[in-house]
N, C-alpha and C positions, 0 to 999 in steps of 0.2 A: 504494500500500500504506500503510495507516495505521500510525503509530508506536505501538508497544506502550507501555502506561502502567506496567507493573511491571518490576522489574529482571530477572526471569527471562526475560521476553519480549525485552527489549533484548539480553541476553546471547545468547540463541538466535539472534537476527537477526545479531549481529556474528559469531558462530561460523559460521553458514551462509555469510555473505559471504566470510569468510576461507577457508573450505573451497573455495568456488567459484573464488576467485582462485588458489589453489595448484593446483588441478586443471587450470586452463587454461594452465599454464606450459609451457615447452619440454620435449619428451621427452628422456630421457637417451640420448645417442648410443650408449653401450656396450650398452644394453639391446636395441637393434635390430640390432646386428652379430651375425652368426652366428659361433660359436666352432667351429673345426675341430680335432678331436682327432687328434693325430699320434702318440700313444703306441701301445703294443702292444695288439692286440685279443685275444690269448690269451697266458697265461703258464702254463707247465708246470714243476713241480719234478721233480727226479730223472729226467731224460729218458733213454730208451734207444731208439735208432732203429736198426733193422736193414735193410740194403739187400741184396737178393739178385737173382740172375739165374739163371733156369732152376732155381729152388728150391735154389740153392747160395749160401751166405752170402758176400758180397763185402766189405761194410763194416759196422762197428758203431760208432755215435756215442753217446757218453754226455756228460752235462752236468748240473750241479746245478740250472740254470735255463735255460729256453728261452723267449724272447719272440718271438711271431709278429706281424708287422705286416700291415696291409691289403694291401700290395703283394705279400705272400708272402715277403718277406725275413724272416730269422730272426736273432736276436742271442743270443749266449751270454755274458752279462756276468760270470758267475762261473767261466768257464773251459770248455774243451771238450777231449775226447779222441776221436780218430778212429783206429780199428784196421782195417787192410786185411788181408783174408784171401786165401790162395791154396789150391791143391790142393782145390778144391771146398768151401772153407769150413772145412777141417780144420786148417790151420796159419796162424799169425800171420806175416805177411810184413813188415809195417811198421806203426808207430804214429806219429801226429802229435798233439801236445798243446801247449796254451798257456793263458794266464790269461784270454784274451778271444777270442771267435770271432764271425764274422758270415757269413751265407750270403745272397748276392744272387741272387734267383731269376731275374731277367731275364738275368743273365750266367752263371748256373750256376757261381758262383765262391764259394769259401770263403776268408775272410781270418782268419788266426790271429795274435794278437799277445801279447807279454809272455812272456819266458822260453820261447820256442818250442823244442821238441825233436822231431826226426824220427829214428826209430830203425828200422834194418833188422835184425831179430833174427837171421835165418839168417847174414848176412854180418858181424854184430856191428859195424855202423857206426852212428854217431850224429852228427847235425848239430844245432848250436845257433845260434840267431839271435834277433832280436827281432820279426820280422814275416815271414810266409810266406803265399803264395797257393796254393790247390789248385784247379786247373781240372778240374772233374769230367768234362766232355765230352772233353777232351784227355788225361785221366789223367796230368796233369803237376803237379809241385810246383815253385814258383819264388819268387825274391825280386826286389826292385827291384835295379838294378845297383849302387846306392850302399850297400846293406845289408851289414854285416859278417857273415860266416859262419865257423863253426869246424866242421870235420869230423874226427871221430876214428875211426880204424880200428884193427885189431889191431896194425898195425905203424907207424902214423904219425899225426901231427896236422897237418891242413892248414887254413890260414886264408886269407881273402881277402874280396873283395867281389862280390856277385851270384852267384846259383846257379840252375841249372835241373836238374831231375831227373825221372825217370819216377816214376810213382805208388808203386811198391814200393821206390824209392830204391836199386835195384840198379845203376843207371847215373846219374852226376851229373857236372856240369861247373861249376867255379868260374870266373866270368868274368874276374876280376882276382886271380889268386893272389898271396899275399904270404907271407914267412917263409923259413925254412931248409928245404931239401928234400934228402933223401939219394937219390942215384942209384946203382943197382946197376950198376957198370961191366961186370961179366961178361955182362950181358944186352945191352949196347950194342955189344960187339965181334962182328965176323962170324966 
């Protein structure tokens, strides 16, 4: 190739050579790696989910935000409230609420955290704790054994660690009760 005699031609030749040398360099390693998105695939505001059986309302779930992931799991980062119905969907039996919720599809399990309250309206019972699990298939509410719970009824306040209860919270058991308990002596005598 002959050397150009004017300055523009020389500049063009140098620019072309510099461009070729840059283009022949190593490829950026991050550009060839695939990025896998692990965030929510769907986000819904002001969620209302109704679950029925034989056209009778069983459960009503509400939340300000629901995020659904590719696995089918759902997260309620702004809180969740679950209302359980009885009598063919005509009466509220129990409510479960907290500041954060998560549903794991493969386990059919809800986890509710942060100022958790479980209320049985007909029996006027209320349980407070920081984390509770709701197993939808077994219709059971429970905590980890080391989780502190407080149950308030019309006549007493019970505290302890670990709890299992049926879905409507009409029957419950505290694994390791603590506190002062009043016994009615008239009911224990034959």
